[in-house]
N, C-alpha and C positions, 0 to 999 in steps of 0.2 A: 505494500499498500503506498503510495506517494502524495504526500503534499503539496498542493500548486494553489495560486493565483492566479487572477486574469493575467494575462499580458508575462507571467513568470514562467519559467521551464519548470516542471515540477520535479521535489529534490526528494531524498531519503534523509534520515538521519541515520548518519553511519562515525560505528566506529572500528578500529583494527586490533586483537584480542586474541590470547593463548588462552583456550580453551582446556581448564584442568583433566584430567583422566579420570573416567565412570569409577574409577577403583577410591579417587585422592575423594569426588567427591561423598560417595557411600559413607569412607573415615570421617568425614570430617560432618555428614549429617550425624552420624550415630555423636560427636565430642559434645554437638553442638545441644541435642536433647535434654540433656539436662540442665542448660543455661536458662531455657527457657521459662523455669519454676524460679529464679530468681528474682529478688525487686526489682522494680522497674524493666522487667524481661517486656511484658506483655503488654507496654505504651511504647514500646518500639516496631518500628517497621519492618520484620524481619525479609530478609530476600529468598525467595526461591530457588534451588539449589540447580534448578534449568537455568536461572541467569547470571549464577558463579562464571567471574570470567578474570583473569588481568588484562588490565588495557593497556594496549603499548601508546594509542594517539586516539584521541576525538577528533573526529572531522566536523560535526555536527550535520548543518542539511548541506548536502552534495546532490546538484545539480544530475539528472540523469544522463544528459551528453558528458556531464564531465567524469561518468564513471568508467569507463571504460579504461579511461587514460589512468587511472588511478589502480584499477586492478591489475592493470601490466606492470605501473609500477612498483604494485606490493609484491605481483608473483616475482619478479627479479631479486626483490629484497629477503623474500622466503629462499628464493634458489641460493645468497648468496651465502647465508646464515645456514651456521649445522643445528642438527638436534642437538638437547641438550638439558641436562638432567633438572629436574623439577620437582618440591613436592612442598606442600602445604605445613607452615610451620609456624608458630606463635601465633601473638595478634596484638592488635593495639587498635587507637582511635586516633579520628580527626576529628580536635576539640570535642564538643561532648553530642557532634551529631551523627559522624557514621562509626562503627566497630565492625573491623576487617580482622582476617585472618591471613598473616605473611605468605611468604615464600623462603625458600632456602635452595641450594644447589648452583645451576650454570647462572646467575646473576647478571654477570658482566655478560653474557650473551643474550639475557634477555633483555638488558637494557639499551646494547647496539642492535636489536633488532627494533628493541620502542624508538631509537634514535632513527630507523632507515625507515620506518612505517609515517613518522613525520616529514623525514627527509623525501618520502612519495610523495605525499599532498603537497608540500611546498612547491615541489616541481610542477604538477600539475598545474598548477595556480592555486590551492584554497588557502585562506588565509586561515595561520596558526595561530593560537597563543606564542609566549617567549617559552622558549627550552626550559624546562623545570627539568633536575634530577629526578632521575625516575623510581617511584616506590612502587614495587607490586607487592599486590593486595589484592582479596577476594572480598567487597564490600559483602560482611554478612546482615548488616541493620542498618537501619535510618532515623533518627529523631527529629522530630517537629519542631522541638526547643533545644535549649544547652542541658544534657541529659550528663549523671555520674557515670559512667559507662567503664570506672576502673573495676569495680568487683567484676565485671566481666572479663573485663581483660586478665587479671588477674588469674580464671578459671579456665582462661585458655592457652596462659603464656606458655606453659609445658608441651601444650600438644606436638606431636611431631607424627608428621606425614608419612607413608612409606614414599620411596624413590620412589618415583617415574620418570617419565619422558616427554619433555616437548617437543612434539614433532609436525605440527601446523600451523601455520598463521592465518587465521581467519575473521574475515569482513562480514559485520555485523551489522544487521537494523535494528535500529533501537524505536518501536512502539509507544509512544508515549501514551498516557491514560489518557481516553476519549471519553468514557461513559459518564466523567464528574461524578462516579462513586466513590465515596472519602475510602480511603487508603488504598484505593486501586493499583497496582504498581507497573510503572513500565514490560513490555515483554520485548523480549531479544529473540531475534531470528539470523541465522546464518545466512547469508548469502554467497559466500563463495570461501573455500581453504583450498590450500596449496602447501604442498610437502617442501618440511623444512629439507635443505640441500638439496632439493630436486631436479 
């Protein structure tokens, strides 16, 4: 589904990501189950496991006529990057607004892939924010206001997922909530995926 206004090309809200392997998703799901009973947890908006991803670059609204060039450049970025070790590890928070699980393994390669995904957009002509050091994370929950997430971070701090391998770069379409139903979450669907080192 694309958004469009009269006289403007249709667009899709896109980002590049590495998706965690199914085994990592299952492990993390099990580790999170007890957290839902902790104080304050029911007030958070928990992301569904289907929406977990390590964002590499957020592109915003991408015109459909620009997408083929972006995809070609992302394919080259994937081909130039070897698969790397990746596991879910520990936790943290961004202020009082987001709880996340971290990553361990080939983080230098993950950051390199993020830089290449950003460069692909810039070379395509998409406006990108100023580059910041990439902090790999899976967003687990969000708060509408500032919440004290420290006890949730502490409960997950010792989490060590199994070692896996990141083997694909995925272009994802983010569908924002459209129904106006309180608490509705964005949906994410994979548009294309390219093997690393392919």
